[in-house]
C-alpha positions as CSV (number, residue, x, y, z in Angstrom):
1,M,84.8,-114.4,-138.7
2,K,86.9,-111.5,-140.0
3,A,88.4,-108.9,-138.3
4,L,89.0,-105.2,-140.0
5,L,92.1,-103.4,-139.1
6,A,91.2,-99.8,-140.7
7,T,94.1,-97.4,-140.0
8,E,94.6,-94.5,-142.3
9,K,98.1,-94.1,-140.0
10,P,98.9,-97.5,-140.0
11,F,100.0,-99.6,-136.9
12,A,103.7,-100.3,-136.6
13,K,104.3,-103.6,-138.2
14,T,105.1,-105.4,-134.8
15,A,101.8,-104.5,-133.5
16,V,100.3,-105.5,-137.0
17,E,101.6,-109.1,-136.8
18,G,100.9,-109.3,-133.0
19,I,97.2,-108.5,-133.7
20,R,97.1,-111.0,-136.6
21,K,98.4,-113.6,-134.1
22,I,96.0,-112.9,-131.7
23,F,93.2,-113.4,-134.0
24,E,94.6,-116.4,-136.0
25,A,94.7,-118.2,-132.4
26,A,91.0,-117.3,-132.2
27,G,90.2,-118.6,-135.7
28,I,89.4,-115.3,-137.0
29,E,90.9,-113.9,-140.2
30,T,92.6,-110.5,-140.2
31,V,92.0,-107.7,-143.3
32,L,94.2,-104.7,-143.6
33,L,92.9,-101.6,-145.0
34,E,95.8,-99.2,-144.4
35,K,96.7,-95.6,-145.6
36,Y,93.4,-95.6,-147.2
37,S,92.4,-92.2,-149.1
38,G,88.5,-91.9,-148.3
39,A,85.7,-92.9,-146.5
40,G,84.4,-94.7,-149.5
41,E,87.5,-97.4,-149.3
42,L,86.4,-97.5,-145.4
43,T,82.4,-98.3,-146.0
44,A,83.8,-100.8,-149.0
45,A,86.0,-102.7,-146.5
46,V,83.8,-103.1,-143.7
47,A,80.9,-104.6,-145.4
48,N,81.6,-108.4,-144.3
49,A,83.7,-107.4,-141.3
50,D,82.5,-109.0,-137.7
51,A,84.9,-107.0,-135.9
52,L,86.8,-103.5,-136.8
53,I,90.0,-101.7,-135.1
54,V,90.5,-98.0,-135.8
55,R,92.7,-95.7,-134.4
56,S,91.6,-92.0,-135.0
57,D,89.6,-93.1,-138.3
58,K,86.3,-91.8,-138.4
59,V,83.6,-94.5,-138.0
60,T,80.3,-92.6,-139.2
61,K,77.0,-93.4,-139.7
62,E,77.7,-94.1,-143.3
63,V,80.2,-96.4,-142.3
64,I,77.8,-98.3,-139.8
65,A,75.1,-98.6,-142.1
66,A,77.6,-100.5,-144.2
67,A,78.6,-102.7,-141.8
68,K,76.0,-105.9,-142.4
69,N,77.9,-108.3,-140.1
70,L,79.4,-106.1,-137.5
71,K,79.3,-106.8,-134.0
72,V,82.1,-104.8,-132.2
73,V,84.3,-101.9,-133.2
74,V,87.0,-100.8,-131.0
75,R,88.8,-97.3,-131.2
76,A,92.9,-98.3,-130.3
77,G,93.2,-95.5,-127.7
78,A,91.5,-93.6,-124.9
79,G,89.2,-91.1,-126.9
80,Y,86.4,-92.3,-129.0
81,D,84.7,-89.2,-130.1
82,N,85.6,-90.6,-133.5
83,L,83.1,-93.4,-133.4
84,D,79.4,-92.7,-134.0
85,L,78.3,-94.2,-130.5
86,A,74.1,-93.7,-131.2
87,A,74.7,-95.8,-134.7
88,C,76.6,-98.3,-133.2
89,T,73.7,-98.5,-130.5
90,A,71.0,-98.7,-133.0
91,K,72.5,-101.6,-134.7
92,N,73.5,-103.4,-131.4
93,I,77.2,-103.0,-132.2
94,V,79.3,-102.9,-129.1
95,A,81.8,-99.9,-129.1
96,M,84.8,-100.1,-126.8
97,N,88.2,-98.4,-126.6
98,T,91.7,-99.4,-124.8
99,P,91.9,-97.0,-121.7
100,G,95.4,-96.9,-120.2
101,Q,97.2,-98.3,-123.1
102,N,98.4,-94.9,-124.5
103,S,98.7,-93.2,-121.0
104,N,102.2,-93.0,-120.4
105,A,103.1,-91.7,-123.9
106,V,100.7,-89.0,-123.4
107,A,101.8,-88.0,-120.0
108,E,105.5,-87.9,-120.9
109,L,104.1,-85.7,-124.0
110,A,102.8,-83.2,-121.6
111,L,105.7,-83.2,-119.5
112,G,107.8,-82.4,-122.4
113,M,105.5,-79.6,-123.4
114,M,105.8,-78.0,-120.1
115,V,109.8,-77.9,-120.2
116,F,109.4,-76.9,-124.2
117,M,107.5,-73.5,-123.1
118,A,109.5,-73.0,-119.9
119,R,112.6,-73.1,-122.1
120,N,111.3,-70.5,-124.8
121,L,110.6,-73.2,-127.5
122,F,114.3,-74.0,-127.2
123,T,115.1,-70.6,-128.6
124,P,118.0,-68.5,-127.2
125,G,117.3,-66.7,-124.1
126,T,116.8,-67.5,-120.5
127,G,114.1,-69.7,-119.7
128,A,112.6,-70.8,-116.2
129,E,112.6,-74.0,-114.4
130,L,109.7,-76.4,-113.5
131,K,111.1,-77.1,-110.0
132,G,109.3,-75.2,-107.4
133,K,106.4,-74.5,-109.6
134,K,102.7,-75.7,-109.3
135,A,101.3,-78.1,-111.5
136,G,97.3,-78.7,-112.2
137,I,96.0,-81.8,-113.4
138,H,92.6,-81.0,-115.0
139,A,90.8,-84.5,-114.8
140,Y,92.8,-87.1,-112.9
141,G,92.4,-90.4,-114.9
142,N,94.9,-92.5,-116.2
143,V,97.0,-90.0,-118.0
144,G,96.6,-87.6,-114.9
145,R,97.9,-89.5,-112.7
146,L,100.9,-90.6,-114.5
147,V,101.3,-86.6,-115.3
148,A,101.1,-85.8,-111.5
149,K,103.9,-88.6,-111.0
150,L,106.3,-87.2,-113.5
151,A,105.7,-83.4,-112.3
152,Q,106.3,-84.7,-108.9
153,G,109.6,-86.0,-110.3
154,F,110.5,-82.7,-111.5
155,G,110.1,-81.2,-108.0
156,M,106.5,-79.6,-108.7
157,E,104.0,-79.0,-106.2
158,V,101.0,-81.2,-107.8
159,Y,97.1,-80.3,-107.5
160,A,94.3,-81.6,-109.2
161,F,90.6,-81.3,-109.9
162,D,88.2,-83.9,-110.8
163,P,84.5,-84.3,-109.4
164,F,84.8,-88.1,-110.2
165,V,87.8,-88.5,-108.1
166,S,87.8,-88.5,-104.2
167,K,90.0,-86.2,-102.4
168,D,91.5,-89.3,-100.3
169,A,92.3,-90.9,-103.7
170,M,94.3,-87.8,-104.9
171,E,95.9,-86.9,-101.6
172,K,97.5,-90.7,-101.2
173,D,99.4,-90.0,-104.4
174,G,100.6,-86.7,-102.8
175,V,98.5,-84.5,-105.0
176,K,96.4,-81.7,-103.5
177,A,92.7,-81.6,-104.4
178,A,91.3,-78.5,-105.4
179,S,87.7,-77.9,-104.9
180,S,87.1,-76.4,-108.2
181,A,88.1,-75.8,-111.7
182,E,88.6,-72.1,-110.7
183,E,90.8,-72.8,-107.5
184,L,93.1,-75.3,-109.9
185,Y,93.6,-72.6,-112.6
186,S,93.7,-69.8,-109.9
187,T,96.7,-71.7,-108.2
188,C,98.6,-73.5,-110.9
189,H,101.3,-72.2,-112.8
190,Y,101.0,-74.9,-115.4
191,V,97.9,-76.7,-115.9
192,S,97.7,-79.9,-118.1
193,L,94.4,-80.8,-119.7
194,H,92.7,-84.1,-120.0
195,I,89.1,-83.7,-120.1
196,P,87.1,-85.8,-122.6
197,A,85.1,-83.8,-125.3
198,T,81.4,-84.2,-124.2
199,E,78.4,-81.7,-124.5
200,Q,79.2,-80.6,-121.2
201,T,83.0,-80.1,-121.7
202,K,83.0,-78.6,-125.0
203,K,84.4,-75.1,-125.4
204,S,84.2,-74.9,-121.3
205,I,88.2,-73.9,-121.1
206,G,87.9,-70.1,-122.0
207,Y,88.4,-66.7,-120.8
208,S,87.1,-67.1,-116.8
209,L,89.6,-69.8,-116.3
210,L,92.7,-68.8,-118.1
211,S,92.6,-65.3,-116.9
212,K,92.7,-66.5,-113.5
213,M,96.4,-68.2,-113.9
214,P,99.2,-66.8,-112.0
215,K,101.6,-64.9,-113.9
216,G,103.8,-66.9,-116.8
217,G,100.9,-69.3,-116.7
218,C,100.7,-72.2,-119.4
219,L,97.9,-74.5,-120.3
220,V,99.1,-77.9,-121.8
221,N,96.3,-79.5,-123.9
222,T,97.0,-82.8,-124.7
223,A,93.2,-83.6,-124.5
224,R,90.9,-82.2,-127.5
225,K,90.9,-79.1,-129.5
226,E,86.8,-79.0,-129.1
227,V,86.9,-78.3,-125.2
228,I,88.8,-75.1,-125.7
229,H,87.1,-72.0,-126.3
230,E,89.2,-70.4,-129.4
231,E,88.0,-66.8,-129.3
232,E,88.3,-66.8,-125.3
233,L,91.6,-68.1,-125.8
234,A,92.6,-65.3,-127.9
235,K,91.0,-63.0,-125.3
236,A,92.9,-64.2,-122.7
237,L,96.2,-64.2,-124.5
238,E,95.9,-60.9,-125.7
239,E,95.1,-59.3,-122.2
240,R,97.4,-61.1,-120.6
241,P,100.9,-61.0,-122.4
242,D,102.4,-63.8,-119.7
243,L,100.1,-66.5,-120.9
244,K,101.0,-69.3,-122.9
245,Y,99.2,-72.3,-124.6
246,I,100.9,-75.2,-126.2
247,T,98.6,-78.3,-127.6
248,D,98.5,-81.5,-129.2
249,V,95.8,-80.8,-130.9
250,A,96.3,-77.5,-133.2
251,A,93.1,-75.2,-133.0
252,D,91.1,-74.2,-136.0
253,S,92.2,-71.0,-135.3
254,H,95.8,-71.8,-135.0
255,A,97.6,-70.0,-137.8
256,A,95.6,-66.6,-136.5
257,L,96.7,-67.3,-133.0
258,S,100.4,-68.3,-134.0
259,A,100.5,-65.1,-136.0
260,K,99.4,-62.9,-133.4
261,F,101.0,-64.4,-130.3
262,G,104.5,-65.9,-131.9
263,T,106.2,-68.3,-129.4
264,R,103.6,-67.8,-126.8
265,V,101.2,-70.4,-128.8
266,F,102.8,-73.6,-130.2
267,A,100.7,-76.9,-131.7
268,T,102.4,-80.0,-133.1
269,P,102.1,-80.7,-136.6
270,K,99.8,-83.7,-136.2
271,K,98.5,-85.3,-132.9
272,M,101.0,-87.4,-131.3
273,G,100.1,-88.2,-128.0
274,A,100.0,-91.9,-128.8
275,E,102.7,-91.9,-130.9
276,T,105.3,-94.1,-129.5
277,A,106.2,-97.7,-130.6
278,E,105.4,-98.8,-127.4
279,A,102.0,-97.0,-127.1
280,N,101.4,-98.4,-131.0
281,I,101.8,-101.9,-130.0
282,N,100.1,-101.7,-126.3
283,A,97.0,-100.2,-127.9
284,G,96.5,-102.8,-130.7
285,L,97.0,-105.8,-129.2
286,A,94.7,-104.7,-126.3
287,A,92.0,-103.9,-129.1
288,A,92.4,-107.3,-130.5
289,S,92.1,-109.2,-127.2
290,Q,89.1,-107.4,-126.3
291,I,87.5,-108.3,-129.6
292,V,88.4,-111.8,-129.2
293,A,87.0,-111.8,-125.3
294,F,83.9,-110.1,-126.7
295,L,83.4,-112.5,-129.4
296,K,84.3,-115.7,-127.6
297,T,82.6,-114.9,-124.2
298,G,80.6,-112.0,-124.5
299,D,83.0,-109.7,-122.4
300,K,81.8,-106.2,-122.6
301,R,84.2,-104.6,-119.8
302,F,85.5,-101.9,-122.2
303,Q,81.9,-100.9,-123.8
304,V,81.7,-97.1,-124.2
305,N,78.1,-97.3,-125.4
306,K,76.1,-98.5,-122.7
């Protein structure tokens, strides 16, 4: 059997070595495709692979069509909107992610972004402190829970909204449960966004929520750019000179937003939420272990195209 490790942005050397060892122990050959320049290279490389590991690489229907032997594909990370799940399902290919492996890296970045904006992007002038401010967690999953814990360490009062998590579970963590997204945004000075990009959530964060934020409000996005309604974001920023937006996933209109609103808007040059040595290794090893478990025992615990 062959497992293809296809990463335009490669894993750390330590991660690759660990992945190779996991596969070797299971009698699986590791094939590397790193820093490739186009989709054609991926479709050619995947032709004879039984398993595939990717990071943010696009696994399109064309890639799936070219994969004659593919049985499982794992996105090393939490988000999996780069996988064409319908195409995988149509060919009986199991698609998985590795939830939780990058969570701490993303959570630490979210808090760092809050500090960065509170201190005026580290430019001269009087900034503000996080202590005593209200932090809102929009989606209380693996990352959201860690952001809440870190925010509490800064002395922030933490609220969360997630219709899929019980009030009791939040309160057990010392977090106040908001009854709606509207309540969360109208209450919190900082809102950390962790919702996935689905048909229901795309463009769901816009003027009606952002305009409700308290004076000096700041939205922190380490999720997906697609959940932001960019035109309405611009409208809110224009009407509210006190509002700020910082993101790890630059908006399509980022150049225009930055030119118009200056230091009130900031985007990292390239998505870096999971870009730590620890997360890099954890996600890669988890992906390899999940593939082995599936191929050897049929374990589908982390399947996302059920």
